[in-house]
C-alpha angles and dihedrals in degrees: 000000000000090000091053099045113076115253100214118090093228096055089043091055091046092049093047091047091051092046091052091046091048092048091048091049090048094050092045091048092048093050091044091048092050094050093044093047092050091047093049094049094043092051091049092049095048093045093049093048092049092049092047091047091051093052093044092050090050095049103035095077089064092060119094117243091253103032122199125220091264091055091049092049091052090046092052091046090053091051091051091052090050094054093095114178093352091068095203126173118221139198130186131211127188123203092346093308126143121296114266117196142046100295121100111209110191097172109096090185092060092047092048093048094047093046094054100031134075100216135067119275128194137182135188115222136177110239130185088251093049139281116331137192116222118201127191113190121181113210120223128202115269131205130056101288128114092273095050110133094011122119111272094202089246117122124185119205125194135186121203129183116236096197091115092053091047089053090050091051092048089051088051091053091048091050090049092053092043089055097041098053096055089042089053092049092048088048089073090073097058088039091058091044092050092046090052093051092046094046097045094082089044091054091047089050092051092049091049091048090052090051090050089050091051090054103265093130093166090070113125135176127230109246108220123178130349103270129113093275090054089051089050091051090051091050090049091052090050091050092047091050090051091049092049091049093048092045091052090049091049091049090050092049091046092050091049091049092050092046090049092050091047093048094047092047091049092049092047096047098076099046090042091053089054091046091051091051091051094045090049089057091046090049089063091052092046093051093043092060096240091122126068111264095249091048092047091053091049092049092050091049092050091046093051094048091046092055091049090051091048090050091050091050090051090051091048091051091048093051089046089056090052091051091049092048089236097129116113123192119228101203123198137161106257137166115262092215091049094051093052096043092046090055090054093046095049091053095041094237109164128223128254098358096061106010133026116197125204106186130172115266092229106059114229124213111221128191106232143124096269094201093054094045087051089054090050094051093042091053094047096045094041091049091050091050093049099045103021135051120268142270096068115202119221109192121180128187130178126203132171091271108032149010114228123196117186123193111194131175132196096234131115093277130239117304112253093240091052098045096081090053104044091106094048116111116260091356113158121190091207110047091194090061098086097172132042138163092258132064095236089245102083099095091040090054090047090053092049092050092050090049089053087060090049089245135125134244121196136175128209143148124249116210108260094355108076132231122348125196115195125199116194120189128179112253133189113182114230124223090255092049109110091212 
């Protein structure tokens, strides 16, 4: 049924409207037909009975008080001749005797009722030749004698064909269908108009919902009328106002949180720089053996934690600059091979024990902010070394449209439920792991730096190979570019 019924709301409304119109027309036609049919048959019956009564009353005075069969046969023949356009056939019975005449009355009920009653009876029957009207009319004595008004024992029966009435009724049905079909066709016009009026608020509601989804939270609907659609528009406006209010509150809270993080990071940066300088000097003493062993261990622990804290503060300040839109790219034409190898050298990552590089034979010169691309690669390679299994493979390719750098490890890969969140800030796959070597911002900073270059950064798992991070940057070879 769902495949037959139209799916759109407009055709559904039109179909329902037409079904209701068709059902109403059908019911109206049926009731009209029933009333008209009853009126036609009743008028025919009454008219036929009146005509038969008139002829009987005019001929009965010529009958003897105790008529013989010959008298009854003549009487029936006279009634047949007087039928005129009705063309009835009559038969006469006296004192319950046999029927004499041309009519054939097959209904015993009618004969029994007319024989014992004093009023006219009639019955409609379906005959092989068509519908017929049977009339049984008892005849009473006339005149002013003692027997006046009493049953004379004479009963007149008549049979009339109803073919004419059936034709009239058939014509009535045909006329009803002839009127209903055009009315149903014309009903499409008001159906479309009504569907349009009903669907207009729905379309406005859909458009407003799409605007809300796109971020236009100040979208409101005009509330017209007091019906259910007006109530729905009012509810939508209330919902939109609540969303706008909550969004504004969230933005305010987020801005406060970012401002707080930026302010704290800025305030911590200077003392941390001094602490790092001091702990670096103490590290030399701890490693030279001039300090007692317990003191040297404590100094090294404090020095390591201080550097981690300083790195986290630097990451917080960097992410705050991204949020504030204060980051400026310093683009320059640099060698792709140089950028990658410089990143490895600065971090002391050894080839091929820790990192394997697969670089294009023809070095490409790309126009990027070399410092920020270095941060991207350092975060991706460092993350692969910490959470994957070395060696980490750095594979770079350059085409006419893009430079692609893939960083792949040999670890177990990233769990499927973690993969969509690896670039979220401070996201930890294992909630019970409160501390880690990173700040939880490394991949987020890498993503922001790639976006600044209008590139893309994605993460995925390769079957049997581990996690793969892919950086794609737009690339247009220059005339001096050997590639």
